[in-house]
TIMAR-52594 format. One line per 10 residues: for each residue x, y, z of C-alpha. Coordinates in pm, whole numbers, plus 50000, padded with zeros to 5 digits. Layout:
! TIMAR-52594
X:Y:Z | ...
END
This chain:
! TIMAR-52594
31408:77261:82343 | 31186:77565:82419 | 31340:77819:82655 | 31174:77986:82953 | 31342:78292:83103 | 31215:78396:83445 | 31277:78719:83633 | 31214:78641:84000 | 31105:78900:84253 | 30961:78868:84601
30602:78909:84484 | 30604:78859:84106 | 30739:78616:83847 | 30784:78762:83499 | 30836:78497:83230 | 30930:78493:82863 | 30886:78172:82662 | 31085:78126:82341 | 30919:77853:82138 | 30974:77800:81764
31063:78161:81690 | 30760:78281:81887 | 30776:78474:82211 | 30513:78453:82486 | 30518:78680:82792 | 30326:78665:83118 | 30333:78757:83486 | 30238:78549:83787 | 30231:78595:84161 | 30527:78441:84341
30303:78217:84551 | 30169:77863:84548 | 29866:77976:84347 | 30089:78171:84108 | 30314:77870:84050 | 30010:77657:83970 | 29892:77915:83714 | 30241:77934:83564 | 30255:77558:83510 | 29904:77563:83353
30004:77852:83123 | 30324:77671:83028 | 30139:77349:82942 | 29898:77547:82724 | 30168:77723:82520 | 30423:77443:82520 | 30317:77086:82601 | 30675:76958:82578 | 30938:77011:82852 | 31124:77342:82849
31465:77458:82966 | 31381:77712:83236 | 31642:77957:83356 | 31637:78195:83651 | 31888:78387:83855 | 32000:78272:84199 | 31793:78498:84423 | 31805:78316:84756 | 31474:78186:84886 | 31255:78376:84636
31313:78127:84355 | 31355:77799:84541 | 30990:77689:84535 | 30966:77790:84168 | 31270:77583:84073 | 31137:77284:84265 | 30792:77311:84104 | 30939:77327:83752 | 31173:77036:83823 | 30887:76825:83963
30685:76901:83649 | 30958:76745:83433 | 31129:77060:83305 | 31504:77122:83291 | 31598:77401:83532 | 31913:77613:83544 | 31991:77856:83825 | 32263:78100:83723 | 32465:78360:83906 | 32318:78711:83858
32667:78837:83773 | 32663:78623:83457 | 32333:78775:83345 | 32463:79125:83419 | 32775:79057:83211 | 32562:78918:82928 | 32345:79231:82939 | 32654:79447:82888 | 32764:79236:82593 | 32417:79273:82441
32425:79649:82510 | 32087:79635:82679 | 31956:79993:82706 | 31661:79934:82936 | 31609:79743:83257 | 31257:79624:83333 | 31123:79293:83455 | 31012:79202:83102 | 31349:79299:82954 | 31533:79100:83223
31319:78789:83164 | 31384:78806:82789 | 31755:78857:82853 | 31766:78550:83079 | 31585:78348:82810 | 31835:78453:82541 | 32126:78381:82773 | 31988:78032:82836 | 31933:77973:82465 | 32288:78078:82380
32492:77943:82671 | 32292:77630:82765 | 32380:77649:83137 | 32412:77332:83343 | 32095:77170:83473 | 32010:77214:83840 | 31907:76930:84067 | 31720:76996:84391 | 31897:76915:84716 | 31785:76618:84922
31493:76692:85158 | 31716:76679:85467 | 31952:76935:85312 | 31663:77163:85217 | 31533:77150:85573 | 31878:77216:85716 | 31926:77516:85486 | 31586:77656:85586 | 31665:77615:85956 | 32009:77775:85925
31880:78071:85725 | 31596:78119:85974 | 31850:78116:86255 | 32058:78379:86073 | 31751:78597:86030 | 31665:78574:86400 | 32022:78658:86501 | 32024:78960:86272 | 31697:79079:86424 | 31839:79037:86774
32152:79232:86683 | 31939:79513:86539 | 31740:79533:86862 | 32061:79533:87070 | 32188:79821:86859 | 31864:80009:86923 | 31898:79949:87294 | 32257:80077:87293 | 32183:80374:87067 | 32067:80601:87349
31801:80667:87607 | 31446:80556:87529 | 31118:80615:87707 | 31056:80341:87962 | 30774:80184:87759 | 30994:80163:87447 | 31286:80020:87644 | 31061:79757:87799 | 30926:79664:87453 | 31278:79624:87316
31386:79410:87612 | 31074:79193:87575 | 31142:79150:87204 | 31504:79058:87277 | 31386:78795:87524 | 31146:78652:87266 | 31416:78645:86995 | 31661:78472:87230 | 31402:78203:87304 | 31339:78155:86932
31710:78132:86860 | 31756:77867:87128 | 31459:77674:86990 | 31594:77677:86634 | 31941:77575:86753 | 31783:77275:86928 | 31593:77188:86611 | 31918:77198:86412 | 32089:76965:86662 | 31790:76729:86651
31800:76737:86270 | 32159:76614:86272 | 32069:76339:86520 | 31792:76224:86286 | 32030:76214:85985 | 32350:76023:86075 | 32518:76093:85739 | 32478:76467:85786 | 32613:76433:86139 | 32913:76238:86009
32985:76509:85751 | 32967:76778:86017 | 33214:76585:86232 | 33448:76557:85932 | 33440:76934:85886 | 33497:76989:86258 | 33821:76790:86228 | 33967:77084:86034 | 34143:77337:86257 | 33954:77664:86215
33613:77509:86149 | 33389:77460:86450 | 33037:77323:86482 | 32861:77645:86379 | 33068:77694:86063 | 33042:77325:85971 | 32664:77346:85996 | 32648:77653:85771 | 32881:77503:85512 | 32672:77188:85486
32353:77394:85461 | 32485:77617:85181 | 32702:77372:84985 | 32451:77086:84990 | 32567:76759:84835 | 32940:76798:84775 | 32918:76548:84487 | 32757:76816:84271 | 33100:76983:84241 | 33344:76824:84001
33651:76967:84173 | 33778:77191:84450 | 33809:77465:84191 | 33436:77435:84116 | 33334:77471:84480 | 33568:77771:84517 | 33402:77936:84215 | 33058:77859:84360 | 33154:78055:84670 | 33302:78341:84467
33643:78289:84630 | 33835:78247:84305 | 34083:78529:84235 | 33996:78772:83959 | 34280:78944:83773 | 34244:79276:83590 | 34516:79342:83334 | 34512:79526:83006 | 34820:79588:82794 | 35131:79700:82979
34992:79993:83173 | 34674:79867:83341 | 34749:79623:83618 | 34504:79639:83906 | 34523:79441:84226 | 34388:79085:84207 | 34062:79055:84403 | 33808:78788:84488 | 33546:78751:84217 | 33260:78746:84475
33042:78606:84195 | 32899:78328:84405 | 32728:78227:84727 | 32784:78512:84972 | 32665:78302:85266 | 32959:78064:85221 | 33203:78355:85216 | 33046:78501:85528 | 33066:78165:85705 | 33438:78130:85626
33567:78478:85713 | 33630:78444:86088 | 33725:78074:86066 | 33993:78176:85812 | 34136:78423:86064 | 34151:78142:86322 | 34296:77896:86070 | 34564:78151:85976 | 34699:78108:86330 | 34626:77744:86409
34587:77538:86087 | 34937:77442:85963 | 34841:77435:85594 | 34662:77768:85603 | 34932:77913:85826 | 35206:77819:85579 | 35011:77960:85285 | 34947:78290:85461 | 35313:78320:85560 | 35424:78277:85198
35171:78531:85069 | 35259:78785:85337 | 35628:78745:85250 | 35540:78826:84888 | 35384:79152:85002 | 35013:79073:84968 | 34786:79299:85169 | 34617:79150:85480 | 34273:79136:85316 | 34412:78940:85021
34581:78699:85260 | 34255:78641:85447 | 34080:78580:85113 | 34341:78319:85025 | 34297:78160:85369 | 33920:78137:85311 | 33983:77974:84974 | 34232:77725:85120 | 33996:77639:85404 | 33715:77568:85157
33946:77350:84946 | 34038:77149:85255 | 33671:77115:85348 | 33594:76986:84998 | 33876:76731:85020 | 33763:76606:85360 | 33400:76564:85254 | 33496:76409:84920 | 33733:76154:85076 | 33522:76087:85383
33837:76101:85596 | 33907:76340:85885 | 34160:76614:85823 | 34520:76503:85876 | 34763:76797:85841 | 35065:76566:85824 | 34918:76366:85535 | 34811:76684:85356 | 35156:76840:85395 | 35323:76524:85261
35085:76516:84963 | 35158:76881:84889 | 35532:76820:84903 | 35507:76530:84654 | 35287:76727:84410
END
């Protein structure tokens, strides 16, 4: 199958097509018109379906992936860390958009990454709403910091206060839209209630987890969902002398990690399974940050189990199952 490597930026898409030992390169605007031109160019140079590969770059590549999928192409979305590691193996000396697109194409040709499937429309809308809410909250926090930074002329202070009022109204509006979205989709609402049954996970965290994880059935195991979030431990050992501290890989969805940080701190105190795990790790001498990382991982594993089974969290059942294992 022909391979299409795509380097995605906010404004530009740089593509490299590998087709029967020939290489075609092009650039397109990252817009609706640009996507249309890309599909026309692709049909001209390769009438058969291609295996397109791009890095996970948040919202910049989502419409592109959807357009390629709808056109009948196989699409893979890979972690940028994998491409960076592949570049080191290939001893790439230069870094340009064209070089990156070609590198992604060769990576796809060699590794044949798993095919991506778009999330259901209700999950796409939920993700868009949640990310918009996050953006508004970040803007409000930035304005609050400006207000607290020091004295401002009266006109500037009034402008900041007015902007804060506007942002607060927008945040309330989006929060209502999110609640209405769950009311319109009973299955999503049921999944959120399942997550809320876990001590440490409240409504806000449950909403963010559903938005970022999507359909839990796409993950074959709890280990897979942990790797997706970049919460899997990464060891660094070499010979007998090099033995660095084990850290989180962080090669995954940062939004999931962010959503789980404070809930893990709460779960460390109030969730019996997480509490027991953290006590064992602390007794072994792990540093507090490593313990919190393990709590985040455990919380995500519990969330996966609850969504997969469709049953609310029962700490007594989970403890009994762990004891028998």
